[in-house]
N, C-alpha and C positions, 0 to 999 in steps of 0.2 A: 687479731694479733696487734699488739702495740707497735707503733712505728719505731724504727730504729734509725737514729741519725749518728753514724759513727764518727763524723768529722766535726762535730760541734766544738770539741775542745780546740782543735786546730783553727777553726774559724775565729773563735774568741781570742785565742792566744795571738794570732797574726794581726787581726784588725783592731784589737783593743789593748791587750796587755803589752805586747811587744812594741806596738806603735807608740803607746803612751810612755813606756820606759825609755825608749831610744830618743824620744823628744826631750825628756827631762835630764838625761845624763849623756855625756859624750861617750863614756865607756861603761859597760855593765860591771857592777861589783861582782866579786867572786861568788858570793852566796847566790845572787840572782842567776848568774850564768850557770852555776853547777846545778841548781834546782831546776832551771829551765831545760837543760839537756836531759836531766833525769826524767822530767815529766814528758818530754817529747818521746823518749825511748819507751817509757812505760805505756803511754797512750797508743803508740804504734803497735806494740806487742799485744795490747789488749784488743785492738781492732782486728789484728790478724787471727786471734783466737776466737773472736766472737762471730766473725763474718760467716764462716762455714756453718756453724750451728744455726745461725739466723736463717741462712738460705735453706738449710735442711728442713727447718720448720715451715718455711714458706711453701715448698713443694711445687706450686704452680709455676710453669715456665714463664708466663707473662710477668708474674710478680718478680721472679728472679731476674729476668732480663731488665725490667725497669730499675730494680735496685742496683744492679751492676753498672748500668749505663749512667744512672744518676750519680753514683759514687765516683765513677770514672771522670765525669765532667767536673764534679766538685774538687777532686784531687788536682786535676789539671789547672783549674781556676786558682786554687791556692798556690800551686807551684808557680804560676805566672805572677801572682802578687809578690811572692818571695823573690822571684828572679829580678824584679825591678829594683831590689835593694842590693843586687850583686853584680860585679863586673862580669863580662862575657867569659873571660878566661877561667873564672871560678866555676861557671856552669859547665864548661867542657871537661874540667878536671873532676874525676869521680873520687879522688882521695879526700878523706876527712881531715879537717884542719888540726894541726898539732898545737898551735899557739892559742891560748884562751883569752878571755876578757876583751873581745872586740865584738861589736854588733855584726860585722860582716861574717865573722866565723860562726856566730850563733845562727844567722840566717842560712849559712851554708849547711850547717848540721840539720837544720829544719828542712831545707830543700831535699837533702839526701834521704831523710827518713820518709818524707812524702813520696819521693821517687820509689822507695822500697814498697810502699803501699800500692802504687800504680803498677809496678812490676808484678806484684802478687796477683792483682786483678787480671793483668794481661796474660799471665802464664796459666793461672788456674781456671779462668772463666773466659777464655778467648772467644768462644762462639757467641757470647752475649755482648761483646763490646760494641760500642757505637763507633762505626768507622767514619762517621761525619763529625766526630768530636775533634776539636783542635789539638794538635800535638803540643806537649810541654816545651818550653823554651830550649832546654838542653838537647832534646831530640833534633830540633830544627838547626841549632848551632853546629852540631856534629855533622848533620847532613850537608849543611852549607860548606863546611870545610872539605868534606869528601868530594862533593860535586864540583867545587872550584878546581880541584886538582884533576879529577877524572875528565871533565869537559875539555880541558887542554889536551890531554892525551888522545881522547876520542876525535877531536877536531883534526889533529895531525894524522891520525889513521884514516879518517874519512877523506882528507885532502889527497892522500897518496892512493886512495882506492877509487878515485874518479867521481866522488859525490860533489855535485855543484854547490856553490856557496849559498844559493837561495834555500835549497833543501836542508843544508846544514843549519842555517839560521832557524828554520821552522822546527827541526828536531831538537835543537838545544835551547830554544826559547823558554820552555817550562823550567828547565834547570837554572837558567840565568835569572829568571824571575824569582825563583825560590831563594837564590843566593843573595838577592837584594832585599828580601823581606826583613823587617825588624822583628827580632825574636820574641819580644814581649807583646806584640800586637799583630802577629801574622795570622792570616786566615787559613793557613795550611792544615789540612785534616790528616787523620790516620790513613784514610783511603788514598789521598793524593801522594803522601810521602811513600806509602807502600808501593804505589804504582811507579813512581819515578825511580825508586830503589831497584825494583825489578827490571824496569826498562834500561836503566844504567848497566845492570849486570848483563842483560841480553845483548846490548850493543857491543860490549867488550867480547862476548862470546862470538858474535858475528864476525868481528875483526879477526879473531883467532882462527876460525875455521874457514873463512872465505878463501877462495882460490884466485881465479883470474880477476883482474881489475875490471874488465868489461862487464862482468855479471854481478859485481857487488852492489851497484845501485838498485838493481831489481831485487836482490836478496833483502836489501834494506826495506824496500816497499812491502815485500812479503812479510817481513817481521812486524812492521807497523800495522799491517792488517791483522796479523795473528794476535797482537797484544791490544787490538782495538784502540788505536791511537786516534780517537775521533776529535782531535784538535781542529778547529774551524780553519786555521791557516793551512794546515796540512791538506785538508779536503780541497781547499781552493787551489793549492799548488798542484794537486793530483788532477783536478779538472782541466787546468791549463795545460799540463803535461800531455794528457790524452788528446786534447783538442789540437795541439801542435803536432802530435804524432800522426793524427788523421790526415794532415795536409801532405804527408809523404806518400799517401795512396792516391793514385790519379783517377780511379773510377769509383762510382757509387757502390758497385758490387764489392770492391776491395775494402772500402770504408765500412760497409755493413758487416762484412766477414770479420774485420778486426774488432768492431764493437761487440759482435756476438761471441767472439772468442774470449774477450775480456769479461763479458757477462758470465759466461760459463766458468771461467777460471776463478772469478771472485765468488760466485755462488758455491763452488766446491771447496773453497779455501777453509782450512781449519782455524778456529779461534780459541784462544785461551778462555776457559769457562769462567764466568762471573768476574771478568777483568775488564776495566774500562778506564780511560783517561778522565773523561768528564761524564759523570753519571746523569747529568741533566740533559745531555744531548743524545740523539739516536745513535746506535752502533755504527761504526764506520762502514761495515759491510753493507748494511741496509741503505746508507746514503749513497754508496757507490752503485749498488744495484739499481736504485731508483734513478740516478743520473744516467746510467747507461741505457736503461729502458726508455727514458725520454729521448735520448739521442738517437736510438734506433728508430723510434716512431717518427722523429723529425726527419731523418734522412730518407726514410721510406716515403714520407709525404712529399718531400722536395723532389724526389725522383719521379713520383707519380704526377706531380704538377708540371714538371718539365716534359712529360710525355716520353721519358726515356732518352731525352736529348743528351748529347755528350757535353761534358764540361770542357772548357778550353784546355785545361791541363790533361784531360783524357786524350784529346786529339794530338796535343804536342808530343805525347808519349810515342806516337808512331811516325813522327816526322822523319827520322833517320833510319827507320826499320825497313828491312827488305827480306823477302823470302828467297833464300838461295837455292837454286835448282841446277840440275845437270842438263837441262834442256838448252838447245840452241835457240836463238831468236826465231828462226823459221819454224822450229818445232812448237814453240809457244804459240805462235800465230796460227798454225794449223790446228792445234788442240783447241784453241779458243773458238775457231770457226766450227769445228765439230760439235762442241758443247752448245754453241748458240743455234746452229742449224738444226740440231736434234731436239732443241727445246729444253735441255737440262738447265741451261742458264736462261732465265726468262726476262732479263732486262731488255727493254725496247731500244734504248740508246746504246748502240754498239760502240760509238766513239768514246763514250765515258768508260765502258768496260776496257777498251784498249788502253786508254789513258791511265786507268787504275793499275792494270797489270804492268805497264811500262814503268810506273812510279815505284811499285812495291815489290817487283820481282827482278831477279838477276839471272843471267844466262851463264852457261859454262865458260863462255869466252868474254863476256862483257859484264862489268859491275853495274853499268848503267845502260838501260835500254831506252832509246829515243822513241817517242810516240809514232813518229813518221815511219821508222824502221819496222816497228811492230805492225803498223797499219798496212804497209806494203806486203809484208809476209802473210798477213791475214787474207788478203785478197788475191795473192799470187798462188796459182796451182803449180806444184812441183812434185813430180812422181817420186823422186828420191826422198823428199821430205815426208811424203805420205807413207812410203814404205817404212821409214825409220820410226814414224809415229805408231804404225800398226805393230811393229816389232815391240815397241815399248808397252803398248797396250796388251799384247799377248803375254808379255812377261808378268804384267800385273794380274792377268787372268790366271796364269799358271800359279802364281804366288798365292792367289786367293784359293784356288783348288787345293793347293798343298796345305794351306792352313786348315781348310775344312776337313781334309783327309786326316790330319793329325788329331783334330778335335774328335772326329768320328771314331778313330782308333782308341782314343783315351776313354770315350764314353762306353764303347763296346767292351774294353778291357775291364772297366769298373763293373759293368753289368755282369760279365761272365764270372768275376771273382765272387759274386754273391751265391753262385750255385756250386 
């Protein structure tokens, strides 16, 4: 089949005819202007009529895809060339000019009809479009105006919802970078603009439905994971946030439990299909999973290397902790003697055992037990104390029997119900 180049007229008209005529004359004469507008409209209508038939004759998906994407890129390139001749306010305004005989008005009419061709491709052949194609200047200018306004509103909402300034800067950085782009030389693609538009919408939705201020930052992190916000600055922020969070857990076990919980939560998180901030980078979920897996291995190895030794912060946790009991000091001393004499406690150094219990236990009458007081009661035989301890032990025995009886009754009851 013979190749079809639908935009050859527009390429010649923009780069040769219009360029030459605007250089020679300050204003277009009425005949040139009228004929140019007529030719632009006729050529646009001709292309719209011919494209569908040409694609029907092609039939093969790969050929159709190539043609649509090639046409899409050519139209955007031509729109960009025309946009360089127009002021930004003219590109944002979709109304056709009413005054004739100016080059600016002719360029505006030309731009609008090229935009109609692009809209036709976008609406009729969406699944064939090149998402990595740069957006036309008017798309970018309209997005810039919207994002400038929306970012201000979102920042105010985030500030009142407890989102720290650093996270705000990371989240809004892509929007601010887009607003600073020059519309005729911007690298912003369809994919990037679509992503930021969707992200902008979901950030507003999050503000509308969020409840307590305390949970909003976490909901924001969940949203960024859902929409695959794999921005390198956000990933760095997240790693630092988790590292700082781990410092609040005093023991190796608690740190590992926290890391494994996060690993489970992120692995089970839902993601928006085929949606990504930067298609050149790995998905955010994969980066987080990899980082957490490495942290878990690291903490396990550190714990194994230290032989299970306690970290200083682990020991400081118990500095002011005491086990509160209803025992008197003589009863504690007598119970410890029974446990050591019977071999239930196997520590050889009894002095250390007594010092440990005096430091970490309280009696019914004393918030603080001196080591010497506990030591004296440990070695002192007192019949009344012995009897009171036996009574306490008998209560424990009876309580144990009572528990066993209840369990036995429940088992028997369940067993009998099956017959």
